[in-house]
Each structure stands twice: as structure tokens, then as C-alpha cells.
C-alpha positions as CSV (number, residue, x, y, z in Angstrom):
1,M,0.1,-0.1,0.1
2,D,1.4,3.4,-1.1
3,Q,1.8,5.9,1.8
4,Q,0.8,9.6,1.4
5,K,2.9,12.1,2.5
6,I,3.1,13.0,6.0
7,K,2.4,16.7,6.1
8,I,4.1,18.7,9.1
9,L,3.1,22.5,9.6
10,V,5.8,24.4,11.5
11,L,3.7,27.6,12.4
12,F,5.2,30.5,14.5
13,Y,5.1,34.2,15.3
14,S,8.5,36.1,15.2
15,L,9.0,39.6,16.0
16,G,12.7,39.7,16.1
17,G,13.3,37.2,13.6
18,H,14.8,34.5,16.2
19,T,11.7,32.3,16.4
20,A,11.6,32.1,12.5
21,K,15.0,30.8,12.8
22,L,14.3,28.5,15.4
23,A,11.3,27.4,13.3
24,E,13.5,26.5,9.8
25,Y,15.8,24.0,12.2
26,V,12.7,22.1,13.6
27,A,11.8,21.8,10.0
28,Q,14.9,20.3,9.2
29,G,14.7,17.7,11.8
30,A,11.2,17.0,10.6
31,R,12.1,16.5,7.0
32,E,14.6,13.7,8.6
33,I,11.8,10.8,8.4
34,P,11.2,9.7,5.3
35,G,8.1,10.6,3.8
36,V,7.4,13.7,5.4
37,E,6.6,17.2,4.0
38,A,7.5,20.0,6.5
39,M,5.8,23.4,6.0
40,V,7.4,26.6,7.5
41,K,4.1,29.1,8.0
42,Q,4.0,32.3,10.3
43,V,0.3,33.3,11.9
44,P,-1.2,36.7,10.7
45,E,0.7,39.8,12.3
46,I,-2.1,42.0,14.6
47,L,0.0,44.8,15.3
48,P,-0.6,47.7,13.2
49,A,1.8,49.2,10.6
50,E,2.2,52.4,12.5
51,F,3.7,50.1,15.2
52,F,7.0,49.4,13.1
53,A,7.2,53.1,11.5
54,D,9.6,54.4,14.3
55,K,10.9,51.2,14.9
56,P,13.2,50.6,11.8
57,E,15.1,47.1,13.1
58,L,11.8,45.3,13.6
59,K,10.6,46.7,10.6
60,T,13.7,45.4,8.6
61,V,13.0,41.9,10.4
62,K,9.2,41.7,9.5
63,E,10.1,42.9,5.7
64,S,12.8,39.8,5.6
65,L,10.0,37.2,6.4
66,T,7.6,38.4,3.9
67,H,8.6,35.3,1.7
68,I,7.1,32.9,4.8
69,P,3.4,32.3,3.8
70,T,1.0,33.4,6.1
71,A,-0.8,29.9,7.8
72,T,-4.6,29.5,7.1
73,L,-6.8,27.3,9.3
74,E,-7.0,24.9,6.4
75,D,-3.5,24.4,6.7
76,L,-3.5,23.7,10.5
77,T,-6.3,21.1,9.8
78,S,-4.9,19.2,7.0
79,A,-1.6,18.8,8.7
80,D,-0.7,15.4,10.7
81,G,1.2,17.2,13.2
82,V,1.9,21.3,14.2
83,A,5.3,22.6,15.7
84,F,4.0,26.1,17.5
85,G,6.6,28.7,17.8
86,T,6.5,31.9,19.9
87,P,8.6,34.4,21.7
88,V,8.1,34.4,25.2
89,H,6.3,37.5,26.1
90,F,5.8,38.0,29.9
91,G,6.6,34.2,30.7
92,S,3.3,33.4,28.4
93,F,3.2,32.8,24.5
94,A,2.6,35.9,22.1
95,S,-1.0,37.3,21.5
96,Q,-0.8,37.0,17.7
97,L,-0.2,33.3,18.3
98,K,-3.1,33.5,20.5
99,Q,-5.4,35.3,18.3
100,F,-4.9,32.8,15.7
101,I,-5.5,29.8,18.2
102,D,-8.8,31.7,19.3
103,Q,-10.2,31.3,15.7
104,L,-10.7,27.4,16.1
105,S,-13.9,27.0,17.9
106,P,-15.1,25.5,14.6
107,V,-12.2,23.1,14.4
108,F,-12.8,22.3,18.4
109,I,-16.5,21.1,17.9
110,K,-15.5,19.1,14.5
111,G,-12.7,17.9,16.4
112,A,-10.4,18.0,13.7
113,M,-7.3,18.2,15.3
114,V,-7.9,15.6,17.9
115,G,-5.3,12.7,18.1
116,K,-2.7,14.5,16.1
117,P,1.0,15.6,17.8
118,A,1.8,19.0,18.6
119,A,5.3,20.3,19.5
120,F,6.9,23.7,21.3
121,F,9.3,25.9,20.7
122,V,10.2,29.5,21.7
123,S,12.7,32.4,21.5
124,A,13.8,34.5,24.5
125,G,15.8,37.3,25.6
126,S,17.3,36.0,28.7
127,V,17.7,32.7,30.7
128,H,15.0,32.0,32.9
129,G,13.2,34.5,31.3
130,G,10.0,32.6,31.0
131,E,11.1,30.0,28.5
132,E,9.4,27.2,30.2
133,A,6.1,28.6,31.3
134,A,5.7,29.8,27.8
135,L,6.3,26.3,26.4
136,I,3.8,24.8,29.1
137,S,1.3,27.5,28.5
138,S,1.3,26.9,24.4
139,M,0.5,23.5,25.3
140,I,-2.9,24.1,27.5
141,P,-5.1,25.3,24.2
142,L,-4.0,22.5,22.2
143,L,-4.7,20.0,24.8
144,N,-8.2,21.2,24.8
145,L,-8.2,20.7,20.9
146,G,-7.1,17.2,21.8
147,M,-3.7,17.3,20.5
148,I,-0.7,15.0,21.8
149,P,2.1,17.3,23.3
150,I,5.4,15.8,22.2
151,G,8.9,16.9,23.9
152,V,12.6,16.4,24.0
153,P,13.6,13.9,27.0
154,Y,16.6,14.6,28.3
155,P,18.6,11.1,27.7
156,I,17.9,12.1,23.8
157,Q,19.3,15.6,24.5
158,G,22.7,14.1,25.1
159,E,25.1,15.2,27.8
160,S,27.8,17.5,28.6
161,A,27.0,21.2,27.1
162,E,24.2,19.6,25.1
163,F,22.5,19.1,28.3
164,D,22.2,22.7,28.9
165,A,20.2,22.9,25.5
166,G,16.5,23.1,25.1
167,S,13.9,21.6,27.5
168,P,11.6,18.8,28.1
169,Y,8.9,20.7,27.1
170,G,10.7,22.0,23.5
171,A,13.3,23.8,21.5
172,I,14.6,27.1,22.9
173,F,16.5,29.7,21.6
174,V,18.0,32.6,24.2
175,S,19.0,35.7,22.1
176,G,20.4,37.8,25.1
177,Y,18.5,41.2,25.8
178,K,19.9,42.9,22.8
179,G,19.0,40.2,20.7
180,D,22.4,39.9,19.4
181,K,23.6,36.0,20.7
182,E,23.7,33.8,17.7
183,I,21.9,30.2,18.0
184,T,24.0,27.7,19.3
185,S,24.8,24.1,18.1
186,G,22.9,22.5,21.4
187,D,19.8,25.1,20.2
188,I,20.0,23.6,16.7
189,K,20.3,19.7,17.7
190,I,17.3,20.0,19.9
191,A,15.2,21.9,17.6
192,Q,15.8,19.2,14.7
193,I,15.2,16.2,17.3
194,L,12.1,18.0,18.1
195,G,11.0,18.2,14.7
196,K,11.9,14.5,14.1
197,R,10.0,13.4,16.9
198,L,7.1,15.4,15.8
199,S,7.2,13.8,12.3
200,A,7.8,10.1,13.6
201,M,4.7,10.4,15.9
202,A,2.6,11.7,13.2
203,K,3.5,9.0,10.9
204,I,2.8,6.2,13.9
205,I,-0.4,7.6,14.5
206,K,-1.5,7.6,10.9
207,Y,-0.1,4.5,9.6
208,G,0.8,2.4,12.6
209,C,-3.4,1.9,13.1
210,E,-2.9,-0.2,9.9
211,Q,-1.3,-2.9,12.4
212,F,-3.0,-1.6,15.4
213,P,-6.5,-0.9,14.8
214,E,-7.2,-0.2,18.0
215,C,-5.2,3.1,18.1
216,S,-8.2,4.6,15.9
217,F,-9.5,5.6,19.3
218,L,-6.7,8.4,19.3
219,S,-8.5,10.4,16.8
220,H,-12.5,9.5,17.2
221,K,-15.2,9.9,19.5
222,Y,-15.6,7.7,22.4
223,E,-18.4,5.3,21.9
């Protein structure tokens, strides 16, 4: 039986460009699983153009991201797995991502995301600036939609310096309060592992049920 492509959506919001950079590495990892098609898309901006008028650096960043398509709800519901990325805003996730998720009542009612895996990644300006709180808060609405969170357990992350990268809850990039820190090899590795784990789980859920029919209850209503 020929298997169709597994569709992974890497969905993000980025203000300073750091979350966008991390999104590309998550997508790279997702594509390491054979048969996976990973799309990188951003949520719509809700800040008015006037906000960027006197902020040339942020305006330049936003213009540099215009080649990345803006996601639709169809992109979300047609995906077999989704990675959600956001900058850390006061210990939580960005309002732009929240606004996108808040449109999902029809998706929730139909159960269109039930049983699909979800992964999470964030960028922050400082260590201990709320990264893990933002990752966990991102999970809450997706659990309500019936999605299955995918993390990065410490034994998979590695040892020594690599142990300091990421979090069990997702991938992290700390750019510094000036936003001038470069992404580290450890950050990249964790982002790629996260994407690969997301793809692997999406493939298991979509095609594993052919060998294990009982797993279909993951994405169907209980009877």
C-alpha cells in the first residue's frame, strides 16, 4: 500500500526574527523522517503598520520574513502534526499566536485536531525569562483541542554542554536582551530532534493504526 506524504506544519510568530530562525531547524529535523513534507508558515500579524514605523530594526525583520507564507486554518487542519513557535512575552506565548488559536472553535467542535501530535518551541531574551512557562502555556489550548504534546526527554538531548540546551517541554533559543546572540549548535540539535520526534509520532499515529486498529480511538469520539 502506497503511503501518502506526512504533512507537518511548523507554525510560528516572530517579532525579532529569532523564532523564525528556530522554526527552520525544527522543519529540518521533521524532514529527516522519510515521507515527510514540512511546511514553515507564520501566523498573521495583528500589530498595526504604525507600530513598526518608528522601529526600523523590527520593520527590517518583518520585511525579511515576507517570503514565508501566512498560515490559514486549512493549513492547520490538513496537517498530520504541528509545531508551534513563539517568542516569550511576559512568561507566556505571543498574542498573535493566541489570536490564531482563538479562531479554532469550529475546529474544536468538529474534533479536527484530535489525536494529532503537537510540538513547541520558543525564543527568549534572557535565561530564566519564562521560556518553560511559555512552552507549557502553549500546550494548554492544544490539549483542549485533543492534540498530543511531544517533548524532548533529557536522555535524547545528550550529555555535557548539550544537556544545557532546550527543555523537556520543547526547543529554546535565548537570543540575549539585545538580540545579538547566535543560535548554538546545542539549540539547533534540540530543534531538529524536536521536529524529527514530531514527524515520527505523526507517522506512527497515521499509519500505525493499519497494524494496530485499536489506536483509532485516539482520533475518534468515544462510543
